[in-house]
DRENLO-135760 format. One record per residue (C-alpha): residue in three letters; x, y, z. Coordinates in pm, whole numbers, padded with zeros to 5 digits, always signed. Each point is the difference from the previous one (the first is absolute). Example, Ala and Ser with C-alpha at 12.3 -4.5 7.8 and 13.67 -1.06 7.14 Angstrom:
ALA+01230-00450+00780SER+00137+00344-00066
//
This chain:
MET-01057-02620-00679SER-00047-00064-00371LYS+00185-00270-00188LEU+00132+00260-00245TYR+00141+00203+00287GLU+00187-00305+00126SER+00102-00131-00343LEU+00163+00332-00087GLY+00182+00006+00333ILE-00163+00324+00109ASP-00066-00152+00341ARG+00378-00017+00054LEU+00063+00369-00075THR+00057+00257+00270PRO-00257+00279+00034LYS+00245+00240-00172GLN+00050-00243-00287ARG-00377-00039-00037LEU-00046+00376-00019ASP+00280+00022-00257LEU-00176-00271-00201ILE-00328+00192+00014ASP+00180+00311-00125GLU+00169-00195-00279ILE-00330-00151-00114TRP-00174+00340+00012GLU+00275+00172-00198ASN-00014-00267-00270LEU-00374+00020-00064PRO-00083+00148-00338ASP-00122+00358+00043ASP-00346-00085-00131GLU-00041-00264+00274LYS+00089+00223+00294ILE-00280+00135+00212GLY-00186+00266-00189ASP-00150+00321+00122LEU-00009+00087+00367PRO-00342+00002+00164GLU-00149+00349+00020TRP+00021+00001+00381HIS+00378-00062-00019ILE+00044+00294-00232LYS-00212+00223+00224LEU+00196-00100+00310LEU+00333+00063-00175GLU-00121+00341-00119GLU-00112+00091+00354ARG+00333-00105+00148LEU+00194+00189-00264ALA-00208+00314+00060ASP+00056-00034+00376ALA+00375-00043-00047GLU+00016+00305-00226ALA-00211+00208+00242ASN+00214-00101+00299PRO+00361-00028-00112GLY+00238-00119+00268GLU-00275-00171+00204GLY+00079-00351-00116THR+00291-00223+00085PRO+00269-00056-00262TYR+00002-00353-00137GLU+00342-00081+00144GLU-00107+00103+00351ALA-00326-00192-00020LEU+00180-00311-00123ALA+00262+00026+00277ARG-00277+00030+00260ILE-00174-00307-00138GLU+00325-00196+00000ARG+00068+00096+00364GLN-00345-00126+00100ARG+00064-00345-00145
//
């Protein structure tokens, strides 16, 4: 564990608090410092999945149902 991690007290945060901290840091980065363009393979995969979803409406699981299933499995 790094000294900075300990000196800032991050080691005493709960997992939820750590994730909230990550989100807060990310949201406060200047726009020009956020990750730039997506790799080409990401874009291609997203396009393929979007095309599949459009070609097969109703085949997927709504977000709320998928999330509930994941939560039940915990």
